[in-house]
C-alpha positions, 0 to 999 in steps of 0.5 A: 505504509507499515510492516506488521511485527507480531502475528496471531491466528485463529482457526474456524471451519466454514459451514459443512454445506459449504465444504467445511474446510479450515478458515484462518483469520490472521491478525498483524499487530492486532489488526485483521490482515487476512480472513480465510488465509488458506482460501485466497485465490492468488495469481490474479490482478485483483486478490480478495484477502478478506473472505466470507467466513461462512463459505470461504469463497471469493466474491461472496462478500464485498470488499477486502480486495488488494493489488499485490506487487513487487518492487525489486525484492520487496512486496506491497499490498495496496487498494485497487485505486482506479477501480474504486471510483467505478465499483466503490464498496464492492472492491474496497480495501481491507479496513486496516488500510484506512488507518494504517495504510499500505502493507510493505514487506521487505524480503525477510518480513515477507518470508515470515508472512509466508510461514503463516499464510498458505500458498503465499506467492513468491515475490519474483512471480508478482507483477512489478510496481509501477510509478503510477501506483507509487503516486496513488499510494502516496496520495492514499497515505496522505488522505487516509492516514492524515484523514485529509484531502489533497484536492485543492478545490475542497481543502481539508486537513491534509491539504492544509498541513502540506501547503503551509510548508515552502511553496517551492517544495510543495510545487516540487511534490506536485510535479513529482506526482504529475510525472508519475501519475500516468507512467507504467514504468516499473518503480525502482525503490532504494532504501533511503539509508543507502543514499546521501539524500536529505528528507523534506517534511512537508508541513505537518505531514507525519512523514517526509514526502520528498528527498533531495539528493544532489540536484534532484528531488525524489518522491518518497514512498515511505520514510525509509524508501525513495523512488529512484526513478521518480525525480525532478531537477531542482 
């Protein structure tokens, strides 16, 4: 997961026969976050944030779809994980999520985004992030940022990197993923710095995926955020 720091924008206009309205492309840390920022149709479960530059209409071109959820006061943009299996490229996420992962906005940073994206919804109007979505985010981050595969049947870089760690810790991670996978319970995120948890780095993974607090092992959604209500007893 990442939070852009530097923004830049370019403005064009859609074709006159398509309304001739403003079309803003917003870059975050040099990557295209929004194409047609003022044209995004907020308020739906699926949101397309990369729109057709010719007309600015949702659905005219493939891809660029995300879910937008809140976790307490934080906001996350992430792929339509389950729908991807059925509809593929038609609803794939923006390209930056393949390399940089899920967008994560603490309150102050989301307020900054709201200054450059028209009609950005208030965080408290968004649907809550669910535990099952946390599990899918963790899987996506490993598979796409590490460019590997978490399926033990096919192996791959991510699998190899993780399974060279302590078998017990890998088993714990697998239990956490299984616990969260089908749960619609809202996720409770806690900043790691506000806990006494010890982070556990699994193999060569570039970020820790577990945090041990007392007798409990918690899923880490990022190096900074612990999922307080996704844990197993050790």
